[in-house]
N, C-alpha and C positions, 0 to 999 in steps of 0.2 A: 482557589482550586480550578475554577473555570478558566482563569487567565493562563494557568499552566497548560491546560489542554489546548487553548487557542494557539499557543506557540507551535504545536505539533500537528495541527489539523491539516488535512489534505487540502490542496488548492481547489481541485475540481469536484466539489460535492455534488454537482449535477449528475455526474456519472456514478458516483459511489454512494450517494445519500448517507454520508457518514455524520449524521446529526449527533452531537455529543451530549444532548440534553439528558438522555437516559443515564449517561455516566455520572452526571451530577447527582442524580438520585442515589446511585450506588455509593458515591463519595459521602453524601449526607449520612447514609446509614452507617458507613465505616467509622465516621468520627462522632456518631451519636447525636447528629444535629436533627432537630425536628423538621419534617418535610414542609411544615407550614411556616417555618421561621426563615429559611433561606430559599429565595426564589431564583430561577435562572436569570442572571442579570444582563446578558448581552444578546442583541439580535445579530444577524449575520453581518450587517454593515459595521457594527461596533467591533465585532470579532476581527474583521479584516483590518480595521484601523489599529487595533491593539497589536496585531501581528506585525504590521508595518512599522509601528513606533518602537515596539519592545522586543519583537521576536528576532533579535540578532543572533548571529552564529555564536558569539561569545556568551550571550545569556542562555541560549539553549544548552551549550556545553556546561555552564555552571549549574543549571537546573539538573541535568542528568548526573553530573558528578555528585551533587548534593544528595540526590535520591540514592545512588549506589553506596555512598559513604555512610548512609543512615539505615542500611538494611538491618544492622545489629544494634540499633539505638536502644539504650536501656528502657526507654519509654515504649512499651509494646504498641501503643496506638500510633506513634510516629513511625515505628518500624513497619507496622502493617500498612500504613498509608503509603510509605515510600515504595514498598514492594508492589502495591497495587498500581500506583502511578507509573512505576518503571515498566511493569508488564503491559499496561495500557498503551504507553507510547512506543513500545518496541514494535518494529515493523509497521509503524503508523505513518501518517502523513503521505508524502509522495512515494514512500516505499510500497504503497498499494499498487503502483504501476508494475512493480516486480512481483509482489506476492500473488496477485491474481493469475499471472502467467505461470508462476511456480506451482500453484495448486492444481490448475486445470490442464496445463500442458506438460510441464517438466515432471511432476510427480506421476502423472498418468502415462508418461513416456509416449506422448501423442505422436503419431506418424507425421503430423504436419511439420514436425521439427526436421524431418528427413527430406521434405519437399524442396525441389529445386526452385520453385517460384518465389519462395521466401528465404532463400539461402542467406542473403545479405542480412535480413532481419535476425535470423538465427545466429549468425556470426556476431552481430551486435549484442544479442542477448547473452551469448557465451562470454563476451568481453565484460558485460555488466556483472554477471555472476562472479567472475574472477575478481573484479574490483571490490565488490561487496564482501566476498569471502576473505580478502586480504586485509580488510579493515580490523582494527583492534576490537571494535564492537559492531559486528555486522548488522545487528538489529536496529542500530541507531545511525546507520550509514548516511541517510539523507539529512540528518540533523547535525552530524559532527564532521562530515567530509568537507574538504575545501571547496570553494566556489568553482574551481576549475574541474572538479570531479562530478559536479551535478549533472553534466551532460549524459552520464551513464543512465540516468532515469528519465531522460527525455523520450516521451512516448513516440515521437516521430522517428525514432531509430528502429522501432519494431511495431508500426501501427496496426498491421493486419493481425499479427500474432496477439497483440494486446486486445484487439477488438474481438477476436474469436474467443479468447479466454473470458472476456467480459460477458459475451452472449451466453456462454456455457454457465457462468456463475449466476446470471440473472434469469436464465431460462426463457429468454425472449423468443417469441415466434417470428416467422419471416417478416411480417408486416412491421413489427416494432424494430427488428434488426435493420430493415431497410430505412425506416424513419430516422433512426439515430445515425446511420451511416451518412445520411444526407445533411444532418443538422449539427453533429458534433464537429468541433474544430480541431481535427487531427489530420494533418497532411499525410497523404499516401494511402488512406483507407479507401478501398473500393468495395462496393456491395458484392460484385461478382466474385472477387477474390475471396472475400469472407465466406460467402456461401459455398464456394468450392472447397475451402479448407474445413469448414464445418462438416461437409458431406464426407470428406476423407476421414476426419476424426471420428465421427459417429459410426461410420461403417467399420472402421478398424477396431473401435472399442467393442462393438457388438460381436466381432469375430476374434477378440483377444489378440489382436496384432499391435505391436508397439514400434516405436521409432528405432531405426538402425543407427542413429547418431548418438554417440556417447557424450552427454553433457556433464559439466562439473556440478557439484552439489555444495550446499552450505549446511553445515551441522546446525541442528537446533531449530530448523524450520521445515 
């Protein structure tokens, strides 16, 4: 179970703190396993090694196909487990780069999307949305897309938009925001730009103003 989650884990957990240990406890309960019987088996270093050795595109595809093909398995426990794992890995992994912007900027129709200072980033985000939406299974885009399509989720294509959305999600104050601006390895992020965009966003939200730019959407998220 833990191995399965390792394949789909996000690369940069320092930003998202997406520790999967709590999911193991949920899985234990789902299959009726005693919490004292099965312990969390891997540390972060081991997880990375497993992903490198086993987390190939072909294997991830096989895992997802297996889960989806067993939604109606006669064994209710298997069916329930496959539904759970399928839901857990949907929009997971590097898709978080997109989902954080979708939640805090796109769904909110943030006016920062209309700003001229990040127009190229917004153009790139629109291109990414269209690529994800055109995929057979948008929720598994990062796991099933070809290697040549992964650039769509490269955070350097929309660094300031991503960082603004991350600050809004985390609720960071100015000091923490500045600290991470200086220490995260994302090319193109500047503290000044982030602060200006946050100011525009917060003021607009307080006055019920929204973006004038029409962005594409993805059903189901």
